[in-house]
N, C-alpha and C positions, 0 to 999 in steps of 0.2 A: 472281146476282140481288141479293145484299146486299153486294157488294164495296165499293161506294162508301160504305156505312154504316160498315163496319169499317175501311176503309183509304181514306179520302177524300183527294183532292188539294186540294180547296178547302173551307173551312168559314166560314160566316157566324155570328157570335155576335150575335144580336139582343137588345138590352138590355144590351150590354156596358157596364161601368162602371169608373171609377177609384176608387170609394169602397170602402174596406175593409169586409168583412163582407157586402157585397151579392153576391147570387147571380151576377149578371153579371160581377162582378169576379173571383171565384174561377174560374168556368168559362172566362172569356177567358184568364186567366193559365195555367191548366192546358193549355188547347188550344194555346197558342202553343208549348208544348214538343213538339208533335207534328210530324211531317214535312210536314203539310199547310200550305198558305198560308191564313192566318187573317185574316178581315176583320171588324173591329168595326162594329156598326151601332147607332147611337143618335143621334137628332136633337139631343140636348143637348150633344154634344161635337164638337170639331174633330179632336182626336187622343185616343187612349187608349194610355197606356204607349208613347208615341212612334210609334204607328201611325196612319195616316190613318183617321178614323172617318167612316162613311157615314151619311147621314140615313135612307136606305131601301135595301132589298136591290136594287132595280132600278138603283141608281146604280153598283153593282159591275160592273166591266168584264168579268169572267170569269164563266163558268157555275159554279154552286155545287152541289157534291155533297151537302153536309150543312149544314143550318141548325139551330142550337140556340137555341130561343126562351126567353129568360130573363125575359120580361115577365109581369106578373100575369095571372091568368085573364081578367079583365075586358077586356083588349085582345088576348089571345092569339089569339082566333078571327080577327080582322081581320089580325093579323100573319101567321098561317098562310096565309090567303087570298092575301096579297101574295107569299108564297113560292111558292105554287102557280102564280100568274100568271107568275112569273119562272122557272118550270120547274125549281125546286130539286128534286133527286132524293129527298132524305130530310129530314124535318123532325122535330125532337124538342121538343115543347112541355113544359117541365119543370114548370110550375106546377100545383098542386092547385087544388081549387075547382070541379071539374067533376061528372061523374056520381055520384061518391061523396058529394056533398052534397045531392042531391035533384033535383026536377023541373027547376028552372032550369038546373042544371049539366048535366043530360042533354040539354036543348035545345041548349045550347052545343056539346056533343059532336056532336050530330046535325048542326048547322050546319057544324062543322069537317069532319066526315066527308063531308058533301055537297059540300064544296069540292073534294075530290079525285076525285069521280065522273068516270069516263072520262078521268082524267088519269094521268100517269106518276109523280106525286109520291106517296111513301109516308110514313106518319106512325107514329112510335113514341111511345106515350103517349096522352093527356097524363097529368099527375100521376105523373111518373117521374124517376128519377135518370139515365135514358138508358143510356149504354154506357161500358164501360171495357175497353180492349184494351191490355195491357202493351206499351209501346214504340210505341203508335200513337195511340190516342184516349182521352181522359178527359173526359167531360161531367159527371161527378159534382160537385155543388156542396157536398160535405162537405170541411171543412178536413183536409188530410192529416196534420197533427200529431195530430189526435184520431181520424182515420179513415184509417190508412195503407193504401195500396194493396198488394195481393199481388204477388209476383213472377210472371214468366212461367212457365206450366206447361201442363198438358194437360187441365184440367177446365174445361168451359164451364158457367157458372152462369146460369140463366135464372129470374128471380124476378118474381112478381106484386107483391111487397112490396119497396120500396126499403130501408126501415129494417131489415127482416129480413136482406136480402142484405148490407147494410153490416156488421151484427154478425157474419155468417158470414165475411165477408172479413177483418174485424178479427181474429177468432180464427184464421183461416187464416194470416194474416200472422205471428202469434205463433210458429207452428210451421213457418214457411217453406213453406207449401203454395202451389203455383203454380196460376194460372188461365190458360187460353187467352183467355178473354173473360168479361165479365159483361154481361147485358142486363136492364134493369129494364122490365118490360112495362107497368107503370102500368095505365091504364084500357082499353087495347087497342081503341081505336076502329078500328084498321086492322091493323097488324102484330101477330101474336099468337104464342103458344108454338109453334104448328105450323110457322110460317115458320122459326123459329129451330132447331127440332129438325131440320127438313129441311136447313137450312144447315150446322149443326154435324156432321150425319151425314156430310157430304162434306168437312169442314174437316180438312186434314192436321195441323193443330196440336192438334186436339181428340181425346182418347181416350175421354172419358166426358162425358155430358150430365147435369148436376144440375139438377133442377127444383124450385122452390117455387111451388105453385099453391094458390089458394083456390077456383077454379072453372075450368071448361074453356070456352074461347071457342067451340069447335066439336068436340064429342065424336066425331062420325063421322070428321072429318078427322084428329083426334088418333090414333085407332086406325089409320088408314091410314099416317100418317107414322112411328109407332113400329114398326109391322110391317115397314116397309121399312128401318128403321135397322139397320145392322150393328153399331153402337156401343152399349155398355151405357148404359141410362138409369136414373138413380136419382131417385125422386120423393118429395118431402115434400108430401103433399096435406093441407092444413089444412082445418078445418071438418068434422071427422068426427062430432062430436056435434051435437045440436040447437042448443045454445048456441053452439058453434063456428061453425055455419052462419050463425046470426044475426050473429055478430061479423064473419064474412067479408063478409056482405052490406053491413054498415055501413061496412066498410073499403074495399071496391072497387066496391060498387054492383052486384055480380053474385051469382048464386046458385050454390051448390056442389051436387054430386050425391050419390047414395046411396053410403055407404061400402061396402056389400056389393058393389055393382056395380063400384066402383073396385078392390076386392080381386080380383074376377074378371078385370078388365081387366089388372091387373098379372100375374096368374098366366098368363093366355093369351098375353101378348105379351112376357113375360120382363122386365118392369119391376121393378127392385128398389125396394121401398117402404121409406121411412124414416119414422120417427115423431117425430123432432125434428131440430133443426139439427145436432146433434152426429153423429147417425147419417147424415145427408145427406152430410156431408163425409167421415166415416170410410169409408163404403161406396164413395163415389166414388173415393177414393184407392186402396183395395184393387183395384177393378176397372180403374183406370187403370194400375197398376203390375204386377199379377200376372196370369198366365194362369189362367183358371177351371179347376177340376178336378171331375170327376164322382164320383171315389172318396170315401170318407168316413173314411179312416184317418189320424189325426193323430199326429205325434211332438212331444213337448214337451221342450225342453232348457233347463235352468236351473241356477243355483248355489244356489238356495234350495228346500229340501225342501217347506216350507209352500206356496210358490208353485206347485210341481208338483201338490200336493194340490188347491189351489183350481182350477187349470186343469183337472185331471181331472174335478172336480165340474161345472164349467161346460160341458165338452165332452160329458159323458155324461148329465147330468141331463135327464130327459124334460120337466120343467117349462119348460126353456128352448127346447126344440123346434128345435134347430139341425140335427139330423140327422147329427151326427158321432160318431165313436167313437175311442178310443185305439188306436193301431196296436200290433200285436204284432211285435217285432223278429225278424228272422231270426237263426239261431244264429251265422252268420258275422259279422253286424253286432255282436253282443255281444262276440264274441271280438276283433274289431278294436278296439272301444272299450276293452277291457281293456288293450290294449297302450299306449294313450295317456293314459288317465285314471288317477287315483290308486286304490290298492287298496281304499279304503273308500268310493269313489263308488258311488252306486246307478245301475246301468246298465240297469235295466228301464225301461219307459215309464210315467211321466215320468223323464227322466234328471236326476239330481242330481249335478252335478260338485263340489258342496260349496264352502264358503268358501275352500278351498285351491286353487281352480281358477286357471288362467292364461289369457292370451289365446290362446296356442298350443294349449292343450287344447281350447278352444272351437272353434278352426279345424279341428282334426283330427276332433273328434267330429261337427261339422256335415257335414264332407266324407264321413265314413263313413255317416251317416244318409241323406245325399243319394243314396247308391248302393243303398239298400235298396228292393227292388221291393214290399215289404209296406207302404210308406208313400206316402201321396198328397200330404201337405203338412206343413210344419214350423212350429211356434211356438217362437221363441227369445226367452228373456228376456235383457236386457242390463242387468245391475245392477253398479254401480260400488263397492259396499261391500267386497267381498273384496280383500285387500291385493295379490293377484297380478293383479288386473284393472286395466287402464289405459284411457285414452281411445282407445288404438289398437285396442281391441276393435271399435269401429265400423268401422274400415278392414278388420279381419279379416272381419267379417260381410259387408260390402259386396263384398269381393274374392272370396268363395267363389262358385264357379260354381253358378248357380241352376238345377239340373236339375229341381227341384220348386218349387212356390210356397212362399215363405218370408215369414212375418209376424213382426214384432218387437214386443215390449212392453218398456217401460223405465219403472220407477217410482222416483222420487227427487226431486232438487232441481235446481239450475241446471245441473249436469253432465248430468243426464238431458235437460233441455230442449235443450241444445246437441247432444246425441246424436240426439234425434228430428229436429232440423232437418237434421242431416247425412244421416241416413237418407232423409229426405224429398227432399233434393236429389239423392240417388243413386237415387231412384225405388224405394225399399223401404218398404212401408207400416209405420209404427211408431206405437205408441199408448202413452199414459201410464197404462194399466191393463190387467190381465190380461183382463178381460171384453170390453173394446173390441177387443182383438186377436183374441179367439176369435169375436166377432160378425163381424169382417171375414172370417175363414176360412169362417164359415157362409154369408156372401154369395157368396164365390167358389165354394163348393160348389154352392149353389143355381143360380147362373148356369151352372156347368158341366153340371148335370143338365138344365137347360132347353135348352142348346145341343145336348146329346147327343140328346134327344128330337126336337128340331127337325131335326137332321141325318138322323136315322133316318126321319123322315116324308118327307124330300125324296128319299130313295133309292128 
């Protein structure tokens, strides 16, 4: 259904421009890097960047899969109508100035939506960044030097806010987190989150669907599509407070629902709820890279005794409500660790290999712990302060056979950032703090419990 949106063969950029800083200039330049054949449309030019420029869409000899409308809101309605008349399959009007601004803007949206009634043209937006698919399509009008695009990965980000999504992707790029696609919903006069949840649930490149929503386009349909999805969904639903709901209404022109009802919805359908943008991506990464687990026994391996104490507090504290506990090692596990660790290392859980640890000790201890049936998942700290630890420790952890879910945390400076990026590229969830790593384990556990109950109900 959405193939030509994410992988178009022909694209028209309406309002394309040669002027630096103009939306039509950036969008046209970025789209010419795609595999599609791109046609600039602007009555003010004969050519744009060496390509023949058309005055109107109907002058283009080929059928158009995707039209990106870079014109102001005041003329975007008529522009979209022209696309509909020429049977363009998908139209993305980028401009703001519609329903989010008041009554006149809502009338413009109504007119735009009416133009596709009983037609095959679909609209994404208006008031949107559009879409970004690594290696395929980039309709975002943000300068890449200031807003770098993430690499290819397996997280699909669907966001009602373009600016929020841009900051999420900027941060993701810092840690080399990859995305299969980004969709900016904008004002959702036609295509909405339900269409994209359904699409990404079937998309082979997507392992997790990450949502930023301020309201639901159709709550009943939302329940239907998330219930059918076999893929994990992580949702940041903003507008939880009365003030937040008012802010959401002024931002998108739509109303958000009761927070209590949304919590119930998440529990019933196994949606992982995030409460800020950091959690949204942290949880998505964990679910994309690790198999969920229903047990609650966690092993912690570190070279810093203090970190082990902090991790133990975070795992077992009732106020955090993660539902995990520290595993109790089997006797054979302790005996095997004694053969590879130093005599003064602490081999109860949490394991403290001490500052005298080496890369090889890490490898052997992780392998031993992996074999223990008393353990459901492992938290490994990767710290580069000990003199016997080198950058090769990343390769060691990556190379260990993952018989159980393994999450890494690494606290430090530039070497740490480099390590997290390498873990990310190897599809091992790695975080720059103890607590973020433990939260990720909590999400994997909760997802595992949900799937366990779901499977039992189907039997």
